[in-house]
N, C-alpha and C positions, 0 to 999 in steps of 0.2 A: 786801362787797369786802374782800379781804385785802391788806395792804401789808407789804412787807419791804424794808429798806434793806441793800444789800450793798456793802461797800467794794471798789473796783477793786483789782486786784493791783498795779498800778503807775500812776503819774501819766502823763497824756497831755500832751505839751508843746503849747503854743500854736502855731498854724500860720496863716500869712497866707492859706492856701487852705482855706476852709470845707469843701469836699467831701473833701479829704484828711483833715482833722481828724475828720469824721464817720465815715469809713471806719476810722480808727484807733480811735475810740470804739466802734464796732460790734465790732471785733476784740477789744478789751480786755474789753468786756462779755461776749462769748461765752466767751472764755478764763477769765474770772473765774467765771462760772456753771458751766462744765464742771468746774473745779477744786473749787468748793464742793460740787457734787453728788458728785464722786468721793470727797471726804473724808467726806461724810455717809454714803455707802454703805459705805465702809470701816469707819467707826465702828459702824454698825449691824450689819454682818456679824460683827464681832468682839465685839459686845456691850459695848463700852466705855462707851457713853453711851445713855441712854434718849432717845426722841424729844422728851420735854418738856425734858430737860436741853439738848439741842441747840438747841431753839427759844429757851430762856433765854439760852444763850451767844450766839446770833446777834443777839438783841435788845439785848444789853449790850456790844456791841463798842466803843461810844464813837463820837465824832465823828471823821470823816476827810474831808479836803478832796476826795478823789477817791471819790465815792460814785455807785453806780448804783442807781436805784430801779426795782423790778419790781412792777408792779401786776397782780394776778390777780383777775378777776371771774367 
């Protein structure tokens, strides 16, 4: 199993309505992953960074209170 931690693009404010908060979380996760993928493709197309360098960069981003964890099995 591979594991990657991706910081969300923005913080999701607390909400007294759990369903609303989950919808916001889903939207922020989707937007974050779309932007990360677009940046990765852009870098690869222009040859600015190798895949190993991108992986290293992504694993050394540091801790962030707004993190999304994506598990791929």
